[in-house]
C-alpha positions as CSV (number, residue, x, y, z in Angstrom):
1,M,-1.6,-6.1,-17.2
2,K,-1.2,-3.2,-14.9
3,W,1.0,-3.1,-11.7
4,L,0.3,-1.1,-8.5
5,I,2.4,-0.1,-5.5
6,V,1.1,-1.6,-2.3
7,V,2.3,-0.6,1.2
8,L,1.8,-3.0,4.1
9,W,2.3,-2.3,7.8
10,S,3.1,-4.9,10.4
11,T,0.2,-3.8,12.6
12,I,-3.4,-5.1,12.6
13,G,-6.2,-2.6,12.5
14,T,-9.0,-2.4,15.1
15,D,-11.2,-4.3,12.6
16,G,-8.8,-7.3,12.7
17,K,-7.4,-6.6,9.2
18,I,-3.8,-5.9,8.2
19,D,-3.2,-2.2,7.5
20,A,-2.5,-1.7,3.8
21,Y,-2.6,1.0,1.3
22,V,-2.9,0.6,-2.5
23,F,-1.7,3.4,-4.7
24,T,-4.1,3.3,-7.7
25,E,-2.1,6.0,-9.5
26,P,0.2,5.8,-11.1
27,T,-0.1,2.4,-12.7
28,F,2.7,0.6,-14.5
29,D,2.9,-1.7,-17.5
30,T,5.6,-3.9,-16.0
31,K,6.8,-5.0,-12.6
32,E,10.2,-3.7,-13.3
33,A,8.9,-0.2,-14.0
34,C,6.8,-0.3,-10.8
35,V,9.8,-1.3,-8.7
36,R,12.0,1.4,-10.3
37,H,9.4,4.0,-9.5
38,A,8.8,2.7,-5.9
39,L,12.6,2.9,-5.2
40,D,13.2,6.3,-6.8
41,P,14.3,8.7,-4.1
42,N,12.6,11.5,-5.9
43,E,9.2,9.7,-5.8
44,I,9.3,8.4,-2.2
45,P,8.4,11.7,-0.5
46,K,5.3,12.0,-2.8
47,Y,4.1,8.6,-1.6
48,V,4.8,9.4,2.1
49,S,2.9,12.7,1.8
50,K,-0.1,10.8,0.3
51,L,0.0,8.3,3.1
52,V,0.1,11.0,5.7
53,A,-2.7,12.9,4.0
54,E,-4.8,9.7,4.1
55,G,-4.0,9.1,7.7
56,M,-2.3,5.8,6.9
57,F,1.1,6.7,8.3
58,I,0.1,7.8,11.8
59,D,-1.2,5.5,14.5
60,D,-4.0,6.2,17.0
61,K,-1.4,7.8,19.3
62,G,-0.2,10.2,16.7
63,Q,3.1,8.3,16.1
64,P,4.4,7.3,12.6
65,Q,3.8,3.6,11.9
66,K,6.7,1.6,10.7
67,I,6.1,0.3,7.1
68,D,6.7,-3.4,7.0
69,R,6.8,-3.8,3.2
70,V,6.4,-2.0,-0.1
71,M,5.7,-4.2,-3.1
72,C,4.5,-4.1,-6.6
73,S,1.4,-6.3,-7.4
74,Q,-0.7,-7.0,-10.4
75,A,-3.9,-4.8,-10.3
76,D,-6.2,-7.7,-10.9
77,K,-4.7,-9.7,-8.0
78,V,-5.0,-6.7,-5.7
79,K,-8.7,-6.4,-6.6
80,E,-9.2,-10.1,-6.1
81,I,-7.6,-10.1,-2.6
82,L,-9.5,-7.0,-1.6
83,S,-12.7,-8.7,-2.7
84,L,-11.9,-11.8,-0.8
85,S,-10.9,-9.9,2.4
86,N,-14.3,-8.4,2.6
87,D,-15.7,-11.9,3.1
88,I,-13.3,-12.9,5.9
89,S,-14.0,-12.3,9.5
90,I,-11.4,-12.9,12.3
């Protein structure tokens, strides 16, 4: 089982969905390894840079969005949730 780092914001996008970003690289063999990596002060700037490059860290007014939660999730569960969320309309 592989684990992924997932970032959630407390905002809701214009499409009615919660803003989230899933880092598909790197993957981790255990939750503990994922958490250690996500909390590593040497790794955090790399993740922030990726979010900025993807436009996920800046809101429509050009301001940084406050991250609500960073978590480690099982890759298969993330895929399942993403698949289900495409079928949901709000």
